[in-house]
C-alpha positions in Angstrom: 114.2 98.8 120.2 111.2 101.3 120.5 107.9 100.2 120.7 107.7 100.1 117.0 109.8 97.6 116.0 110.7 94.1 117.7 114.5 93.0 117.4 115.3 91.2 114.5 111.3 91.0 112.6 112.3 92.0 109.7 110.1 92.2 106.3 110.2 88.9 104.5 108.7 86.0 102.9 107.8 84.5 106.6 106.3 87.5 108.2 104.5 88.7 104.8 101.2 87.9 106.3 102.2 88.3 110.2 98.8 90.3 111.3 99.7 92.5 114.3 101.7 94.9 115.9 104.6 95.6 115.8 105.0 95.1 112.2 107.6 93.6 110.3 110.3 96.6 109.1 112.9 97.2 106.6 115.8 99.3 106.9 115.9 102.3 104.1 118.1 103.0 101.8 119.9 105.9 102.2 118.9 107.2 99.4 115.4 107.6 100.3 116.0 109.7 103.3 115.9 112.4 102.1 114.3 113.7 99.1 115.1 117.4 97.7 116.8 117.7 100.7 114.5 117.0 103.3 113.9 114.5 105.5 111.7 111.9 103.9 111.8 108.1 105.1 113.2 107.0 108.3 116.0 104.6 108.5 113.9 101.9 109.7 110.2 101.7 108.8 108.2 99.1 109.6 105.6 98.2 106.6 102.0 98.1 107.0 99.7 95.1 106.3 98.2 95.8 102.7 102.3 96.7 101.8 105.0 95.2 100.9 108.9 97.1 100.0 108.8 97.7 96.2 111.2 97.6 93.9 113.0 101.0 92.2 110.7 103.4 91.8 108.3 103.4 94.7 109.2 102.8 98.7 105.8 100.4 99.0 103.5 99.0 96.7 100.2 97.1 98.1 99.2 93.9 98.0 96.4 93.5 96.3 94.6 90.4 98.1 94.6 92.4 101.4 93.7 95.2 99.9 90.6 93.2 99.0 90.6 91.3 102.5 90.4 95.0 104.1 86.9 95.8 103.2 85.3 92.4 103.3 86.5 91.3 106.3 86.5 94.7 107.8 90.1 94.9 108.3 93.0 97.3 109.4 95.0 98.4 106.8 97.8 98.6 108.9 97.9 95.8 111.3 95.2 92.9 109.8 93.7 92.8 112.7 89.8 93.2 112.5 87.3 95.7 114.4 84.6 95.4 116.5 81.4 97.1 115.2 81.2 100.0 117.6 85.4 100.1 118.2 86.6 103.7 118.1 88.8 103.8 115.1 90.4 106.8 112.8 90.0 107.9 109.2 91.9 109.8 106.8 89.1 112.1 104.7 90.2 114.4 102.2 88.6 118.2 102.4 89.5 117.8 98.5 87.2 115.4 97.2 86.6 113.7 93.8 87.7 114.7 91.0 91.1 116.2 92.2 91.7 113.4 94.2 94.5 115.0 96.3 93.2 112.7 99.5 94.1 109.3 99.6 95.1 107.3 96.7 95.2 103.7 97.9 91.9 102.9 98.8 92.6 101.0 102.1 94.3 104.6 102.8 90.7 106.4 103.8 89.8 102.8 105.4 89.3 102.9 109.6 92.8 102.4 111.0 92.9 101.5 114.6 93.7 104.5 116.8 97.5 103.4 117.6 97.8 102.2 113.9 97.4 105.5 112.5 99.5 106.9 114.9 101.7 104.9 113.9 101.1 105.6 110.2 101.5 109.0 110.4 105.0 109.0 112.5 106.1 106.5 109.6 104.1 107.7 106.6 106.0 110.8 104.6 102.8 111.8 103.5 100.5 111.1 106.4 102.8 113.2 108.2 102.1 116.2 106.2 98.6 115.9 106.9 96.8 118.6 109.2 94.2 116.8 112.3 91.4 118.4 110.6 91.7 115.6 107.6 91.1 112.4 110.0 87.9 111.7 111.6 87.2 109.3 114.2 84.2 107.4 115.5 82.7 104.0 115.5 84.4 101.8 113.0 80.7 100.9 111.4 79.8 104.3 110.8 83.8 105.0 109.8 82.9 102.5 107.1 80.0 103.8 105.7 81.9 106.3 105.5 85.0 104.6 103.7 83.1 102.8 101.4 81.1 105.9 100.2 83.8 107.4 99.4 85.8 104.3 97.3 83.0 104.3 95.2 82.6 107.9 93.9 86.7 107.1 93.0 85.6 103.8 91.4 82.7 105.8 89.8 85.0 108.4 88.9 87.9 106.5 87.0 85.3 104.0 85.7 84.3 107.2 84.3 87.0 109.4 82.9 89.7 107.1 82.5 90.5 103.9 80.2 91.3 101.9 83.9 88.3 100.2 85.2 88.1 99.8 89.1 85.5 97.4 91.2 
């Protein structure tokens, strides 16, 4: 096993709330390895703390309870552990801002991650893997959290104004 996986630590009812690294994993179906003839997902994928394996259609779904805790409790979306205020962290920013929303489509994707957690996210997430390094910012957690909250509020305001879906 690599540093990314602990042998036998499969995502299940018991591991759903596990906090830390390595993350519990799932072995993906062969149909998900490639998309449009290109490599898409790894055969074994760690499941971020704010996610759970999905049924047909998508690979992951958001665990909304955990997604909400990320902001209120200053947690990393990937591992679920907290941050020290001055801890160096990293977050995905989008060069293309509202209203295009070509950046993070899950609120916590633009929230700060621990450096190692983002490294793993960029290995295993088929979307983050394709993003240029210039679309990430590194800095102390307290500053990146402020930036993430500003971005999140802009997204919420846009959706509340322009769609029938209401966010808080």
